[in-house]
C-alpha positions in Angstrom: 85.0 -4.1 81.0 84.9 -0.2 80.9 86.3 1.0 77.6 87.0 4.6 76.9 89.0 6.9 74.5 90.1 10.4 75.2 90.2 13.2 72.6 92.3 14.7 71.4 94.2 11.4 70.9 97.5 13.3 71.1 97.0 13.8 74.9 96.4 11.3 77.7 93.5 11.6 80.1 93.7 14.3 82.7 93.5 13.5 86.4 89.9 15.0 86.4 88.8 12.7 83.6 90.5 9.7 85.2 88.5 10.4 88.4 85.3 10.1 86.3 86.5 6.9 84.7 87.3 5.5 88.1 83.7 6.2 89.2 82.4 4.0 86.4 85.0 1.3 87.3 83.6 1.3 90.9 80.2 0.2 89.6 81.5 -2.0 86.8 80.6 -5.4 88.4 77.1 -4.1 89.2 76.6 -3.1 85.5 77.7 -6.5 84.3 75.2 -8.5 86.4 72.8 -8.9 83.4 70.2 -6.5 84.7 68.7 -4.1 82.1 69.1 -0.5 83.4 68.0 2.8 81.9 70.4 5.7 82.1 68.8 7.1 85.2 69.4 3.8 87.0 73.1 4.0 86.1 73.3 7.6 87.2 71.8 6.7 90.6 74.6 4.1 91.0 77.2 6.7 90.0 75.8 9.5 92.1 77.8 9.0 95.4 81.1 8.6 93.5 80.6 11.5 91.2 79.5 13.7 94.1 82.6 12.7 96.0 84.6 14.1 93.0 82.8 17.4 93.2 80.0 16.9 90.7 76.4 18.0 91.0 74.2 15.1 89.9 70.6 15.3 88.7 68.3 14.0 91.5 65.2 13.5 89.4 63.0 14.9 86.6 61.4 17.7 88.6 62.5 21.3 87.8 64.3 21.7 91.1 66.0 18.3 90.7 67.6 19.1 87.4 70.9 20.8 86.8 70.5 23.9 84.6 73.7 24.9 82.9 73.9 28.3 81.2 75.7 28.3 77.8 74.9 31.7 76.2 74.5 35.0 77.9 72.6 38.1 76.7 72.8 41.8 77.7 73.5 42.5 81.4 74.6 38.8 81.9 71.1 37.5 81.5 71.0 33.8 80.6 69.9 33.5 77.0 70.4 29.8 76.5 70.8 26.9 78.9 70.5 23.1 79.0 69.8 20.4 81.6 72.8 18.2 82.4 72.8 14.8 84.1 75.9 15.8 86.0 78.2 18.8 86.1 81.2 20.1 87.9 80.7 23.9 88.3 84.4 24.2 89.4 85.3 23.8 85.8 83.4 26.9 84.7 
């Protein structure tokens, strides 16, 4: 069973968050089959559903397969700090 809790607890989940929860629910029976999976295996199962919701999803560990997300900007809008995300929806930026 997929369990989750949304914060702040004074609000319910948004439709965007519910869409992500629904992606996990779509693979729930596969996850419960007793097979040990690392996070990249789970991400591969989720990929088509997350992409259908507008997310970019990491394709592998190569530099061109990762999702580089800028978080701090310097002078002239140069990227000062970024991180690699497993998945990201750039429409939220």
